[in-house]
C-alpha positions in Angstrom: 99.9 33.3 103.9 98.7 32.4 100.4 96.0 35.1 100.8 98.5 37.7 101.8 100.8 36.9 98.9 97.8 37.0 96.5 96.8 40.4 98.0 100.3 41.8 97.5 100.4 40.5 93.9 97.0 42.1 93.1 98.0 45.4 94.7 101.3 45.5 92.7 99.4 44.8 89.5 97.0 47.7 90.3 99.9 50.0 91.0 101.6 49.1 87.7 98.3 49.6 85.8 97.8 53.0 87.5 101.3 54.0 86.6 100.9 52.9 83.0 97.6 54.9 82.9 99.3 58.0 84.2 102.1 57.6 81.7 99.6 57.1 78.9 97.7 60.2 80.0 100.9 62.3 80.1 101.9 61.0 76.7 98.5 61.9 75.2 98.8 65.4 76.7 102.2 66.0 75.3 101.1 64.7 71.9 98.1 67.1 72.0 100.4 70.0 73.0 102.7 69.0 70.1 99.9 68.9 67.7 98.7 72.4 68.8 102.2 73.8 68.6 102.7 72.5 65.1 99.4 74.0 64.0 100.4 77.5 65.1 101.1 79.4 61.9 104.7 80.5 61.3 103.5 83.9 60.2 100.3 85.7 59.2 100.3 86.1 55.4 96.8 87.6 55.2 95.1 90.4 57.2 93.4 89.1 60.4 90.8 91.0 62.4 89.9 89.9 65.9 87.6 91.2 68.6 88.6 91.7 72.2 85.6 91.8 74.6 86.2 93.9 77.7 84.5 95.6 80.6 86.7 98.7 80.9 85.0 102.1 81.3 85.9 105.7 81.7 89.6 106.4 81.8 90.4 102.7 81.8 88.7 102.3 78.5 90.5 105.3 77.1 93.9 104.0 78.1 93.1 100.6 76.6 92.2 102.3 73.3 95.5 104.2 73.3 97.5 101.0 73.8 95.4 99.1 71.2 95.8 101.8 68.7 99.6 101.6 69.2 99.5 97.9 68.7 97.4 98.1 65.5 99.7 100.7 64.0 102.7 98.4 64.7 101.1 95.5 62.8 100.8 94.8 59.1 98.3 92.0 59.2 96.6 92.2 62.7 93.7 94.6 63.5 92.2 94.4 67.0 88.7 95.8 67.6 87.7 96.6 71.1 84.2 95.7 72.1 82.9 97.1 75.3 80.3 94.8 77.0 79.4 97.0 79.9 80.0 95.7 83.4 81.8 92.5 84.4 78.4 90.9 85.0 77.3 91.8 81.5 80.5 90.6 80.0 80.2 87.2 81.8 76.6 86.7 80.7 77.3 87.6 77.1 80.4 85.4 76.9 78.6 82.4 78.1 75.7 83.0 75.8 77.9 83.5 72.8 80.0 80.4 73.6 76.8 78.3 73.8 75.7 79.7 70.5 79.1 79.0 68.9 79.8 82.6 68.4 82.4 83.5 71.0 84.8 86.3 70.4 88.5 85.5 69.7 89.7 87.1 73.0 88.3 88.4 76.2 89.0 89.5 79.8 88.0 86.8 82.3 88.3 86.1 86.0 89.8 82.9 87.1 86.5 81.3 88.2 85.0 82.1 84.8 88.1 80.4 83.2 87.5 77.3 85.4 84.1 76.9 83.9 85.4 77.5 80.3 88.1 74.9 80.8 85.7 72.4 82.1 83.7 72.9 78.9 86.7 73.0 76.6 85.9 76.5 75.5 89.3 78.3 75.9 92.7 77.5 74.5 95.7 76.3 76.4 98.3 79.0 75.9 101.2 76.8 76.9 102.1 75.9 73.2 102.1 79.6 72.3 104.3 80.5 75.4 106.7 77.7 74.5 106.7 78.3 70.7 110.2 78.7 69.3 109.3 81.8 67.2 106.3 83.4 68.8 106.7 82.4 72.4 108.4 83.8 75.5 111.8 82.8 76.7 112.0 81.2 80.1 113.1 84.5 81.6 110.2 86.3 80.0 107.7 83.8 81.4 109.2 83.8 84.9 109.2 87.6 84.8 105.4 87.5 85.2 104.7 88.0 88.9 104.6 84.5 90.3 101.3 84.8 92.0 99.6 86.0 88.8 101.3 83.2 86.8 100.1 80.5 89.2 96.5 82.0 89.2 96.4 81.4 85.4 97.7 77.8 85.6 95.5 74.8 85.7 97.3 71.4 86.0 100.5 72.8 84.6 98.8 74.5 81.7 98.4 78.3 81.3 95.1 79.4 80.0 95.5 83.1 80.5 97.9 85.9 81.1 97.4 88.5 83.8 96.2 91.9 82.6 94.3 94.4 84.9 95.4 93.4 88.4 94.7 95.3 91.6 94.3 95.0 95.3 91.9 96.7 97.7 93.2 99.8 99.4 91.9 102.4 101.9 91.0 105.8 100.4 90.9 108.6 103.0 90.1 112.3 103.2 93.3 113.9 104.5 91.6 117.0 105.8 89.0 115.1 107.8 91.6 112.9 109.5 93.7 116.0 110.3 90.7 117.9 111.7 90.0 115.0 114.0 93.7 114.5 115.1 93.6 111.0 113.5 96.4 109.0 112.0 95.7 106.7 109.0 94.3 103.5 110.6 96.5 100.4 110.3 94.6 98.0 112.6 91.0 96.9 113.0 90.8 98.7 116.3 92.1 102.0 114.9 89.8 101.5 111.9 86.8 101.2 114.1 87.7 104.1 116.3 88.4 106.3 113.2 85.1 105.4 111.6 83.3 106.4 114.8 85.1 109.7 115.3 84.8 110.7 111.6 81.0 110.1 111.6 79.7 113.6 112.2 78.0 116.6 110.7 79.7 119.5 109.0 78.0 122.6 107.6 74.6 120.8 107.8 75.9 117.7 105.9 76.0 114.3 107.5 79.3 112.5 107.1 79.8 108.8 107.5 83.2 107.6 108.7 83.7 104.6 106.5 82.2 103.4 103.2 82.1 100.0 101.5 81.3 99.1 97.9 78.0 97.2 97.3 80.2 94.3 96.3 81.7 93.9 99.7 80.5 90.3 99.8 83.1 89.4 97.3 85.7 90.9 99.7 84.4 89.1 102.8 87.0 86.3 102.5 89.7 89.0 103.0 88.3 89.9 106.4 88.1 86.2 107.3 91.7 85.8 106.3 92.6 88.8 108.5 91.2 86.8 111.5 93.4 83.9 110.6 90.7 81.8 108.9 90.0 80.6 105.3 86.7 80.2 103.4 87.6 77.4 100.9 89.0 74.0 101.5 90.1 73.0 98.0 91.2 69.5 98.9 87.8 68.6 100.2 85.8 70.8 97.9 84.2 72.4 100.9 83.4 76.0 102.0 84.1 77.0 105.6 81.9 79.9 106.5 80.5 78.3 109.7 83.7 79.2 111.7 84.5 81.5 114.6 86.8 83.4 112.3 84.0 84.1 109.8 81.7 85.2 112.6 84.4 87.5 114.0 84.9 89.1 110.6 81.2 89.6 109.9 80.5 91.0 113.4 83.3 93.5 112.9 81.9 94.8 109.7 78.3 94.7 110.7 79.0 96.4 114.1 80.3 99.5 112.3 77.3 99.6 109.9 74.7 98.9 112.6 76.2 101.8 114.7 75.9 104.2 111.7 79.7 104.6 111.4 79.8 102.8 108.0 77.6 102.5 105.0 77.4 100.8 101.6 77.5 102.7 98.3 73.8 101.9 97.9 72.1 103.9 95.1 75.3 105.8 94.5 76.5 102.7 92.7 80.2 103.1 93.6 81.7 104.7 96.7 84.0 107.0 94.7 81.1 109.4 94.3 80.2 109.9 98.0 83.9 110.0 98.9 84.6 112.6 96.3 81.7 114.8 97.5 83.0 114.5 101.1 80.0 112.5 102.3 82.2 109.7 103.4 85.6 110.2 105.2 87.2 106.8 104.2 86.3 103.9 102.0 87.7 100.6 100.9 87.9 100.0 97.2 90.0 98.7 94.3 93.3 100.5 93.5 91.9 100.7 90.0 89.4 103.2 91.3 92.1 105.9 91.6 91.2 107.6 88.3 87.5 107.6 89.3 88.3 109.1 92.7 90.5 111.7 91.1 87.8 112.8 88.8 85.1 112.9 91.6 87.3 114.6 94.2 89.0 117.2 91.9 88.8 120.7 93.5 86.6 119.3 96.4 88.8 117.3 98.8 92.4 116.4 99.5 92.7 112.6 99.5 95.2 109.8 99.6 95.5 106.0 99.7 96.8 103.6 102.3 97.1 99.8 102.7 94.1 98.0 104.1 94.1 98.0 108.0 95.0 94.6 109.3 93.3 92.3 111.8 95.1 89.4 113.4 97.2 89.4 110.2 97.4 91.4 107.0 95.6 90.1 103.9 94.2 91.5 100.7 92.8 89.6 97.7 94.3 90.1 94.3 91.6 91.3 92.0 91.2 91.9 88.3 91.0 89.8 85.2 93.2 87.9 82.7 93.4 87.7 79.0 92.3 84.5 77.4 91.2 83.2 74.0 88.5 80.9 72.8 89.0 77.5 71.1 86.5 78.4 68.4 88.9 80.9 66.9 90.9 80.0 63.8 94.6 79.3 64.2 95.4 82.6 62.5 93.0 84.5 64.9 94.6 82.7 67.9 98.1 83.7 66.8 96.9 87.3 66.3 95.4 87.3 69.8 98.6 85.8 71.3 100.6 88.6 69.7 98.2 91.2 71.2 98.5 89.5 74.6 102.2 89.7 74.5 102.0 93.4 73.6 99.6 94.3 76.4 101.7 92.5 79.0 105.1 93.7 77.8 107.2 95.6 80.3 106.7 99.0 78.6 102.9 98.6 78.3 102.2 97.2 81.7 104.0 100.2 83.2 102.1 102.6 81.1 98.8 100.8 82.0 99.6 100.9 85.7 100.6 104.6 85.6 97.4 105.5 83.8 94.9 103.4 85.7 95.9 102.4 89.2 96.3 98.7 88.3 99.6 97.1 89.2 102.4 96.1 86.7 102.3 92.4 86.1 106.0 91.9 85.5 108.7 91.9 88.0 111.0 93.8 85.6 108.3 96.5 85.2 108.1 96.9 89.0 111.8 97.5 89.1 112.1 100.0 86.3 113.4 103.5 87.1 110.3 104.8 85.3 107.9 103.0 87.7 109.9 103.7 90.8 110.1 107.4 90.0 106.4 107.5 89.2 105.2 106.0 92.5 107.7 108.3 94.4 106.0 111.3 92.8 102.5 109.7 93.0 102.6 107.5 96.1 98.9 106.6 95.9 99.7 104.5 92.8 102.3 102.5 94.7 100.1 101.3 97.6 98.6 98.3 95.8 101.9 96.8 94.8 103.2 97.5 98.3 100.7 94.9 99.6 101.9 92.0 97.4 103.3 90.2 100.4 99.8 90.1 102.0 98.1 89.3 98.7 96.3 86.0 98.1 94.1 84.1 95.7 91.4 81.7 96.7 91.7 78.4 95.0 90.0 78.0 91.6 87.6 75.2 92.6 84.5 74.3 90.5 81.5 76.3 91.7 83.5 79.3 92.8 81.2 81.6 90.8 78.3 80.2 92.7 80.1 81.0 96.0 80.6 84.6 95.0 77.0 85.0 94.0 75.9 83.8 97.4 78.4 86.0 99.2 77.3 89.0 97.2 73.7 88.5 98.2 74.0 87.3 101.8 76.7 89.8 103.1 74.6 92.7 101.8 71.5 91.2 103.5 73.3 91.2 106.8 74.8 94.7 106.4 71.4 96.1 105.4 70.2 94.6 108.7 67.8 92.2 106.9 69.5 89.2 108.6 71.5 88.5 111.7 75.1 87.6 111.5 74.3 84.0 112.5 71.6 83.5 110.0 73.6 85.1 107.2 76.6 82.8 107.8 74.3 79.8 108.1 72.7 80.6 104.7 76.1 81.3 103.1 77.5 77.9 104.3 74.4 76.0 103.0 74.0 77.8 99.7 77.7 78.2 98.8 78.3 74.5 99.5 75.3 73.6 97.4 76.8 75.6 94.5 80.1 73.7 94.9 78.4 70.3 95.1 76.2 71.1 92.0 79.3 72.1 90.0 81.1 68.9 91.0 78.4 66.5 90.0 
């Protein structure tokens, strides 16, 4: 009995100490937030110039310039300079290199998995004090107006480190004339998808046409197909990847079956599928809704085209894509305030509607999605409304450490299978092993 009593006493002492520890940690966090909040300048008395590193190209970059020019003209003491860093891969490498060298920009676009790495290395600023600031922040309604799934994706342990900017979902682009010529409806299920890809693979006027196209980056989209079978690829609680499952095998066999039969292809040397689709070499393709402006430019005066939701498997699923806005800790308090004011402008109701109408990305505010301006625009231009129509099927994979490594493995291995360099079984086996190694390494 004495031993039992002693055990209970010790257990209670441990629980009390743990509770005290948690309270102390919460107290320290609040004091840190308070210190940050009080260091935010009340106003900018001197001119402040900041750089915004981005990876926008073509019409997307032109639209960003237009919005930024409008912001700069509205400011007395803030000047934002846009710095294009090429592709997202280039941007990621340059950001990490500059951060290590202590020369990071004030503000950048960043995916959630990049941000997880930055947070782990204390590189980016917690935006919560700015959001809650009495003078410069958002009201509770303004904060909650950010589409919930985007808000959550930018939150780590109750702190927001970014605000959503260029958000999209994958959609199905299709050649209206080719579907009509073959008496096909727009596919809505995997079975219809497969049948349409087969029937649309043909020759016309001496030109070979492939029914379905995928971007070279289809590996990054593979978790969507797994989800459409009812599976998942990341167990966040256990820090495990789950690619050695029947659901993953079903998904990869579905994709590989169409490619192996010659009814589907990757973009390959074309770089992006908007080119082959616009030329009429491919009848349908899966790509980001942000590709609308690129498809429009490629297809002009050549084909009639439109956009539809992704066909679904056992269930509907489509990943939310695109980056967020974040700022680095190395910036001065004045530069951070300037960046925060620019972030607010970029994500205001008016600007997010303009951005979406001009690019194919989706508005990031509920109020923007409900404006008469947006509703009328997608009624007149229905291809722009498809991405937002899939919000109910949208998802984010958890932001676990090592997620960037998982995506690198997927990018490499899914291509290897679809290029017939590996079997489905060997590809999934290598993904499971290498992706888990990436997660384990990141969590050491």
